[in-house]
C-alpha positions as CSV (number, residue, x, y, z in Angstrom):
1,M,109.5,116.2,107.6
2,F,107.2,118.9,109.2
3,I,108.1,121.6,111.6
4,G,105.2,122.8,113.7
5,N,104.9,126.5,114.5
6,S,101.5,126.8,116.1
7,S,98.7,124.5,117.4
8,S,95.2,125.1,118.7
9,R,92.5,122.9,120.2
10,Y,88.7,123.2,119.7
11,A,85.4,121.8,120.8
12,G,83.3,120.0,118.2
13,F,84.2,117.7,115.3
14,I,87.4,119.6,114.6
15,T,89.5,119.0,117.7
16,R,93.0,120.3,116.7
17,C,94.7,122.5,114.1
18,T,98.5,122.6,113.7
19,S,100.5,124.6,111.2
20,G,104.1,125.0,110.3
21,H,106.6,124.7,107.5
22,V,108.3,121.8,105.7
23,Q,111.8,120.9,107.1
24,N,114.5,122.7,105.1
25,A,111.9,124.5,103.1
26,E,110.5,127.4,105.0
27,N,108.5,128.7,102.0
28,I,106.4,125.5,101.9
29,L,103.7,125.7,104.5
30,W,101.5,122.9,105.9
31,S,98.6,122.5,108.2
32,E,97.1,119.4,109.9
33,V,93.5,119.1,111.2
34,I,92.4,116.3,113.5
35,Y,88.7,115.7,113.5
36,E,86.0,113.2,114.6
37,A,83.4,112.7,111.9
38,A,80.9,111.3,114.3
39,H,80.5,114.8,115.9
40,F,79.9,116.6,112.5
41,P,78.6,119.2,112.0
42,V,79.1,120.7,115.5
43,A,82.1,123.0,115.3
44,A,83.7,125.9,117.1
45,P,82.2,129.1,115.7
46,E,85.6,130.8,115.2
47,L,86.7,128.2,112.7
48,P,86.5,129.4,109.0
49,L,84.8,126.3,107.7
50,A,84.0,126.1,103.9
51,T,80.5,125.9,102.6
52,L,79.6,122.4,101.5
53,P,79.2,122.3,97.7
54,A,75.9,121.2,96.2
55,R,77.5,117.9,95.0
56,L,78.0,116.8,98.6
57,A,74.4,117.7,99.8
58,E,73.4,114.1,99.9
59,A,76.8,112.7,100.9
60,V,77.3,110.6,104.0
61,T,78.4,112.5,107.2
62,S,82.0,111.2,107.0
63,R,82.4,112.6,103.5
64,K,81.2,116.0,104.5
65,A,83.5,116.0,107.5
66,D,86.4,115.0,105.3
67,F,85.7,117.9,102.9
68,Q,85.5,120.5,105.6
69,A,88.5,119.3,107.5
70,G,90.6,119.2,104.3
71,R,89.5,122.7,103.3
72,L,90.2,124.0,106.8
73,A,93.7,122.5,106.6
74,A,94.2,124.3,103.2
75,Y,92.9,127.6,104.7
76,R,95.2,127.4,107.6
77,A,98.2,126.5,105.4
78,L,97.5,129.5,103.1
79,E,97.0,131.7,106.2
80,A,100.3,130.6,107.6
81,A,101.9,131.4,104.2
82,G,100.6,135.0,104.3
83,A,98.2,134.5,101.4
84,E,95.6,137.3,100.9
85,N,92.9,134.8,99.7
86,C,92.9,131.6,101.8
87,H,89.8,130.0,100.3
88,V,90.3,126.9,98.0
89,G,87.5,126.3,95.5
90,A,86.9,123.3,93.3
91,D,86.4,122.6,89.6
92,E,83.5,120.6,88.1
93,Q,85.3,117.3,89.0
94,G,85.8,118.4,92.6
95,I,89.6,119.0,92.1
96,P,90.8,121.8,94.5
97,L,91.3,125.2,92.8
98,W,94.0,127.1,94.7
99,P,94.1,130.9,94.8
100,A,96.0,132.6,92.0
101,G,99.8,132.6,92.6
102,W,99.7,129.5,94.9
103,R,100.1,125.7,94.5
104,G,98.9,123.2,97.0
105,S,97.6,119.8,97.8
106,I,95.1,118.3,100.3
107,T,94.7,114.8,101.8
108,H,92.7,113.1,104.5
109,S,92.6,109.7,106.1
110,A,91.1,108.3,109.3
111,G,90.3,111.6,111.0
112,R,93.4,113.4,109.9
113,A,93.5,116.0,107.2
114,L,96.7,117.6,105.8
115,A,97.3,120.4,103.3
116,V,100.5,121.9,102.0
117,T,101.0,125.0,99.9
118,A,103.7,127.2,98.4
119,P,104.0,130.2,96.1
120,A,103.7,129.1,92.5
121,G,107.2,130.4,91.8
122,A,108.7,128.4,94.6
123,V,107.7,124.9,93.5
124,N,107.1,123.3,90.1
125,I,104.9,120.5,91.6
126,I,103.5,119.7,95.0
127,G,101.4,116.7,96.2
128,I,100.7,115.2,99.6
129,D,99.0,112.0,100.8
130,C,98.4,110.4,104.1
131,E,97.4,106.8,104.8
132,K,96.4,104.7,107.8
133,K,99.0,102.1,108.6
134,D,97.0,99.1,107.6
135,L,99.4,96.2,106.8
136,A,96.6,93.8,105.9
137,A,95.5,96.3,103.2
138,A,99.1,96.6,102.1
139,A,99.3,92.9,101.5
140,E,96.2,93.0,99.3
141,I,97.4,95.8,97.1
142,A,101.1,95.0,96.8
143,N,100.9,93.3,93.4
144,T,98.7,96.1,92.0
145,V,100.8,99.0,93.2
146,L,104.2,97.5,92.5
147,N,105.9,95.7,89.7
148,P,108.4,92.9,90.4
149,A,111.4,95.2,90.2
150,E,109.8,97.6,92.7
151,R,109.0,94.7,95.1
152,A,112.6,93.6,94.9
153,T,113.8,97.2,95.7
154,L,111.6,97.3,98.8
155,H,113.0,94.0,100.0
156,Q,116.5,95.6,100.0
157,T,115.7,98.8,101.9
158,G,115.6,97.5,105.5
159,I,112.1,98.8,105.9
160,D,109.4,96.3,106.8
161,Y,108.1,95.2,103.4
162,L,104.4,95.9,103.9
163,T,105.2,99.3,105.4
164,G,107.3,99.9,102.3
165,V,104.3,99.0,100.1
166,L,102.2,101.6,101.9
167,I,104.9,104.2,101.5
168,A,105.1,103.4,97.7
169,F,101.3,103.5,97.4
170,S,101.1,106.9,99.2
171,A,104.0,108.3,97.1
172,K,102.2,107.4,93.9
173,E,99.0,109.0,95.2
174,S,101.0,112.2,96.0
175,L,102.6,112.0,92.5
176,Y,99.2,111.9,90.9
177,K,98.1,115.0,92.8
178,A,101.4,116.8,92.1
179,L,101.3,116.2,88.3
180,W,97.6,116.7,87.8
181,P,97.8,120.4,87.0
182,D,100.1,119.7,84.1
183,V,98.8,116.3,83.0
184,R,95.1,116.7,83.4
185,R,94.3,113.1,82.8
186,F,94.1,109.8,84.7
187,F,97.2,107.6,85.0
188,D,97.6,104.5,87.1
189,F,100.3,103.0,89.4
190,T,102.2,101.6,86.5
191,A,103.0,105.1,85.2
192,A,105.8,105.5,87.7
193,E,108.1,103.1,89.6
194,V,109.9,103.3,92.9
195,C,113.7,103.6,92.1
196,L,114.8,104.7,95.6
197,L,113.5,104.2,99.1
198,D,116.0,105.7,101.7
199,S,114.9,104.8,105.2
200,E,117.6,106.7,106.9
201,N,116.8,110.0,105.3
202,Q,113.1,109.3,104.6
203,R,113.4,110.0,100.9
204,I,111.7,108.3,98.0
205,A,112.3,108.7,94.3
206,L,109.9,107.7,91.4
207,R,110.9,107.2,87.8
208,L,108.2,107.8,85.2
209,S,107.5,104.6,83.1
210,E,105.5,106.4,80.5
211,T,105.3,109.9,79.0
212,L,102.4,111.7,80.7
213,S,102.8,115.1,79.0
214,P,105.4,117.1,77.1
215,L,106.8,118.2,80.5
216,W,106.8,114.8,82.1
217,R,108.5,112.2,79.9
218,T,109.5,108.6,80.4
219,G,112.6,108.3,82.6
220,T,112.1,111.5,84.5
221,I,112.9,111.0,88.2
222,I,110.7,112.8,90.7
223,N,111.8,113.1,94.4
224,G,109.7,112.9,97.5
225,R,109.8,112.6,101.3
226,F,108.0,110.3,103.6
227,H,107.2,109.9,107.3
228,C,106.0,106.9,109.3
229,G,104.4,107.6,112.6
230,E,101.7,106.5,115.0
231,D,99.2,108.6,113.0
232,G,100.1,106.7,109.8
233,I,102.2,107.3,106.7
234,T,102.6,110.6,105.0
235,T,104.3,111.3,101.7
236,L,105.2,114.6,100.0
237,I,106.2,115.0,96.4
238,L,108.1,118.2,95.5
């Protein structure tokens, strides 16, 4: 799903940064940051780390590390894309604010942060999510994340069922991020259902179960990609 173009290692809590483009979509750039929250805030001086916002002043160390790793991934993705402004801000709710002319998404899980970005004219929506491959957690959330029809679909895919649950969960998280700029309101897992999970081509499709905005109506099918690896599960909605 991701093609790497460059990678660098560092001392401190940020240990590696990798950047590249999405497979078969060279105008969509991504960056991955590997980090160890236990070593925060020690970092290589050459890294363009974001200033922590006031709302995180009293946050636990791991939350601060998550924020800076995520913003660094976003910076590197924008830098790889050739953006003049590579800094991602935040609104009053903490939602990332991308530079004018760019769309993007950020995620982090278990010491791994990812960001993806593209020129606003190149994509209508973009959302990314990564999850630790925790099958015990998947068993606990399956009935919350999936309706009976979706669970039946997963049983027919050839993918391990609990892995499929995590893919579906992650895809719905990616969908939420992708649609937020248009929808601007909360919606839960029942708002979309998995209608395709293609293990061979690592593709997933979600069908909206409710109208979320004038642009996103019931029955709309939204496509995505997924990858399962040793570092966990990653989904991308485009």
